[in-house]
C-alpha positions in Angstrom: 3.1 -16.7 4.7 4.2 -18.3 1.5 6.2 -15.3 0.5 8.4 -15.7 3.6 9.1 -19.3 2.7 9.8 -18.4 -0.9 12.5 -15.8 -0.1 14.0 -17.4 3.0 17.7 -17.5 3.0 19.0 -21.1 3.6 20.5 -21.6 7.0 19.2 -18.3 8.4 17.3 -19.9 11.2 20.3 -22.0 12.2 22.5 -18.9 12.3 20.1 -17.1 14.6 19.7 -20.0 16.9 23.5 -20.5 17.1 23.8 -16.8 18.1 21.4 -17.3 20.9 23.0 -20.5 22.1 26.4 -18.8 22.2 25.3 -16.1 24.6 24.2 -17.2 28.1 20.5 -16.6 28.9 21.4 -14.5 32.0 23.4 -12.0 29.9 20.5 -11.7 27.4 18.1 -11.1 30.3 20.4 -8.5 31.8 20.6 -6.7 28.5 16.8 -6.7 28.1 16.2 -5.5 31.6 18.8 -2.7 31.1 17.2 -1.5 27.9 13.8 -1.7 29.5 14.8 0.4 32.5 16.5 2.9 30.2 13.3 3.3 28.3 11.1 3.6 31.4 13.3 6.2 33.0 13.5 8.1 29.7 9.7 8.1 29.6 9.5 9.3 33.2 11.9 12.2 32.3 9.8 13.1 29.3 6.6 13.2 31.3 8.3 15.3 34.0 9.6 17.7 31.4 6.2 18.1 29.8 4.5 18.6 33.3 7.1 21.3 34.2 6.2 23.3 31.0 2.5 23.5 31.8 
């Protein structure tokens, strides 16, 4: 993992942590659950479409 330390941009980790501290945890959790449900229902739709063909 030396290559990551060699080319690491100074202050990058601080920038990412400040972004996560600026957004409340509940909002991030809601976004994650929304994306997860979107993916699950998309997968169910794909399976239903494939089963209807056969």
